[in-house]
Each structure stands twice: as C-alpha cells, then as structure tokens.
N, C-alpha and C positions, 0 to 999 in steps of 0.2 A: 384279406379275404372279405368279400361282400356277402352280407347276410340279408337275403330277400326271400319273399315267399316263393319266388319263381325258381330260385336255385336250391331251395331246402329240399332234403330227401324225405322229411316228415314234418308235419306241423300239428299242433294242438291249440285249442282254445281253452283258456281257464274257465271254470265254472263260477256260479255265484259265490261259492265259498273261496275262490281264488286258487283252487287245486287244478292241475292238469297232469296228463300222463301219456307216455309213449309205450305202446305194448308190442310185444313180440319183436324187440329190438335185437338184431343179430349180434353175435360175438365181435368184439373189437372196440376200437376207440371212436368216440362220438363227440362233436361240439354242439353244445345247446346255447342259444342265445335268443333274447326277446327280440321280436322284430316289429311288434306293434304294441304299445302300452294301452292300458285302460284309459278311457276319456278322463282328462283332468290330471293325469300323472305323467311323470317324465320317464322317457324310455330308458330302461336299464341296458347298458351296452356291454355288460360284463359277459365274456365268453366262458362257459363252464365246460370243463374237459371231463368227459365221463368214459370210464372203461367198463365194458361188459365182458366178464371173464368166467362167469358161472351160469348154469341153466337156471332160469326162473329168478335170476337175481334182480332185486329192487334197489335202486338208487335214488335217494331222496335229495332234492335241490330246493333251496329257499331263494327265491328271487324277490328283492325288495324294490319297490318303486316309490320315489319321492313325489309329493304333491307338486303339481306345476303351479308356479308363482310369477306374477308380473307386477309391473309398477305403473302408476299414473302420474304424470307431471305436466305442469303448464307454466308459462311465463306471462305475468300480467303487465300490460303496456298501456300507454296512452294512445288512443286511436289516431291522433294527429301527429304526435311525436313518438314514434314506435321504438326509439332508443331510450325513452324515459320509462323506467320500470316503476310500478305502482304497488304500494303496500296497503294492507288493511282490508283486503277482500275476505270473504268467507265462501268456501266452496264445499257443498255437501255431496257425499258420495252414496249412491243407493245400489244394492245388489238386485238384479232382476229376478226376484224369488220365484215368481210364477212363470218365468221364461216365455213372456209373451211379446217381448221385443219393444215395450213401452212402459214409461213410468206411470205407476199408478199406486193407489193406496195400499196394495198388498205387497209392494216392494219394501225391502228392509234398508233403513238408514244405518249405514255401518261406520259412519264417522265423517270428519271433515279433513280436507287437505291441510297439511302443515306448511306454514311459510318458512322455508329453511334460511332464506335470506330475502333482501328486498325484492319483491316481484317473482320469487321463485317458490312455486307450491308443488307438493308431492304427497303421494301415499304409496307405501311399498309393501311387497309381500302379499298381494292380493291373489287369491285363489282363481283358478280357471273359471271362466264365465263371463257374462254381460254385466256391465256396470253403467250407471247413469250419473253424470256430473251436472251439478245445478249450482249457479252463483246465487247464494242467498243474501249476500250483503256486499255492496260494491265499496271501493275506496271512497273516501270523502270527496265531495264535489264532482262525482262521477255517476253516470247513469248505469244502473244494474242491467246486465244482460239477462234477459228472461228466457233464453234458449235452454234446451236440455241436449246434453252432448253424450253420445254412447261410445263406450270402449268395450271391445270384446277381447279378453285376455286368453290367448291360445298358445302363446310361445314362452316357455320358461326363461326367466331372467330378462325379458324385454321390457324396456320402459316406452309407454304409449303416451305421446305428446297430444294434448287437447288444445285445439286452436279454433277461434272463431274468425280469424283472418289469416288466410292461407300464407304460410311463410313468415308471418310476423308475430304470432302469439295469440294471447287471448286479450283482445283490446276492449277498452271502455271508452265511450264517448263522454266528453266533459259536459257538466250541466251548463246552461247557457242563459243569458238575459240580454236586455237592450239598454243602450245609453243614448240619451237625447240631450243636446246641448243648445239652449235657447239664448240668443244674443239680444240685448236691449241697449239702447244709448240715449244720451240726453238730447240729441238732435234727431232721433228717430232713424238714423242710418244703421242698417243691420246686415247688409250683404257684403261678403268678401272678407270678413275678419278671419284670421287664421288661429287654429288651436291645436295644440299638441296634446295627444292622449297616450299615456303610458300606464302599464299595469301588469296583469298576471302573464306569467310565461314569457316575459320579454316583449310583450305587446308595445309598439311604439309607432304612432302614425301622426301625421299633421294634415289637417283637413280645413277647408274654408266653408264659412256659413253660406247657405243658399239665399235666394231672394226673400225668403221668410225669416232669415236670421237663424236658421236651424242647421244642426249636424245630427244625423240619426245613424247610430251604429247598431246593426242588428246582429245577434248571434254571438255576442262576446262571452267569453268564459266568466263565470261568476267570480267575484272578488273585488278587491280594491283597485280603483284607478285614480290617477291624478290628471286634472285638466288645467292646462297653462295656455294663456294667450300668448301668441307669438307676434312680434312686431312685423308689420308689413306696411305697404304704401297706404292701405285703407286705415290702419289704426294709428298712423304717425301723428294725427291731430288729436289723439284721445290718450287719457290716462289708463293704462292697462290695469285691470282688476287683479286681485290676489289670486294665486292658485287655489283650486279647490279639490277636495278628495270626494270620491263617490263610490258607493258600494253597489255593484251590479248583482241583483237577486235573480233567482231561478224563475224563468217564465214571465217576468215583469219588465217594465221600462223605467229606469231611473232617470229623472229630469235634473239637470243642472243649469241654473240661470247665471248668466254672466253679463255685467252691466258696465258700459263705458261712459265716462264724463269727458267732455271736450276739455282740452288744456286752455288755460288763460292765455290770450294773445293781444297785443296793442291793436286797437281799432283804427282802421284807415280814415284819415280826415279828422282826427282829434286835434284841434288847435287851442285847446283850453289853456295851455301853458306857453303858447307861442311868444307872448309879450315878455315873459320872464326870460325865456332863452335868448331872445334878441337883445334885451338889456344886458344880460351877462356877457353876451358876445361883444356888444359895444364897449363895455368896460375893459374886456381883455384887449381889444384892438387898441384902445386909447393907451392902455398901459404899455403895449409894445411900442407904440409911437413915441410915448414920453421917454422910454429907455433909449430909443434911437436918437432923440434930440439931445438928451443929456450926454450920451457917448459922443456925439458929434462935436458938441461944444467943448467937452473936455479935451478932445483930440486937438482942436484948433488952438487951445491955450497952450498946450504943451509945445506945439509947433512954434509958438512966438517966444 
C-alpha cells in the first residue's frame, strides 16, 4: 500500500510539542503512518493499526523519529599523479550555524576529518544541515588548497564525497623550484655537453647545454636531484666531472656548476725523441741481420 497525502482519508500536522490528533474518526479499523517527517529527522515508515470500537474512544500512538545523519569523506591525491594518495593533511569541518550559506566567524568548528588510511579522510554521523570543509594544513612538499567546500547533508546514511578535481579526488599541487646547470671547460667550449638529471618521483631526463653552456629546468618538484655528465661526441676529449647532488627549493633556482678538463694527448709534430727511436730501430735491424748471417753460415757448415 502506498501512503501519500493524495490518497490519505485524513491528515494531521504535529504541533510545536509534537502532538497531533484525528477527531471524529468513524467506527472501524484505520491505518496511521507518517508521510512527512520534521526537517532533520528520518521518516518513520511504521504502519500503526488502530481500531475504533467505542464512542468517544481515544487511542494514543507514539511515533518516534530518528535524527537524520550523514557522512563526509574525501580522498587526498597528488595533482599530477592522481593514483598517488597523500597523507598528513588536516581538514577542518565547520557547521553553518547562522545558515547564511558562507563560512564566517559565527560558524562553529566541530572538528577535523580523520585519516582512516593513507589519503582517506572522513567524518561520520553529522546531523542534517550545511557544513564547510577547509584544508588547514597540506601534506609535506605540497601547496595547501585555500578553497572552502560546502556539503549539505539531507539524506540519512549518505556519504558525501568532497572533491576539488572532478572524478579524481581532492588534489594538491606539489611545491616547485628551478634547477640551472652551468658548464665550464679548460678550453672554453661549453655547448653540446650532455647531462642526465634524476630525482623526485622518478624524474629522469637527459639534456644538452645551450650555446651559453647552460641547462635550465623550470618548475621541478622540490627535493634532491642527481646531475651526471653523459659521454657524447662533444665530451669525448674531456675528463668527465664527478656526479653532483642538488636540492631544489621552493620558488628559487639552484645552480650547479660542472667543469671539464681536456684529456692529455700526444702533440702532433713532436720529434724530440726521434733520434733515440731511430737508434733503437737500427740496433734491432742489425740484430736481425746478424742472426740471419749466423744461421746461414751454420747451415752451410752442416751441409759440408
């Protein structure tokens, strides 16, 4: 049976004290059921069977309504890698006490979301009404979201998801800085040297210096990076420098200097020891000739 205001034979609205009455109810069996609860309460769907069998009979019914409650939840993620959940954030929850639809000094701070597991935050059993969620502290190395997010709880048992990136969760942008590599060399050549840069979140690139001997990396995540020079055709004549570690800081540029020295190579046209080499060569040839003559003479003697 469907219970609505349209198919009801009689309706009554409870007063300020919660009481209601149906008067002059005819003899017989009647069904009484709540069809609309008080705001902020759960509808009581119990059907009460009432029998009127006496004149001026009074039947008392007690109908109890439970408070409507809902939950707030969010998933904290990296804005660039949304599968990466972040821990360590703090979210404050405010009740819209003055019911003006905006967060102000009159609203009540009722607590903070609890991190149930990494990146999963929630608060349960909140009563009917409007709430504001504010991130008051972000995870380490991430920028705090300064937005205010509204949730209106009007469905019992429902969990309301709070997102700042639709379909991806509550994302934070990483803090960023810059890295500059400056190349110098003993002969002044600086263009075309290759460097591999590795670091935070699997960052791994290989780049070459420009005409000024520089590589500029803008907007890197803050953290530690390793700079290694890589052999190529330009660096073949140079001794490669040792790897260096560099810390990229928020909003600043970290400069790393890398220097190359030329390898030692024999100079073209150097005849300073030519006489010695020729003398040694002459001795070697003479020795070979002597061995040949001795061998020849010995052979002839044996033949005789």
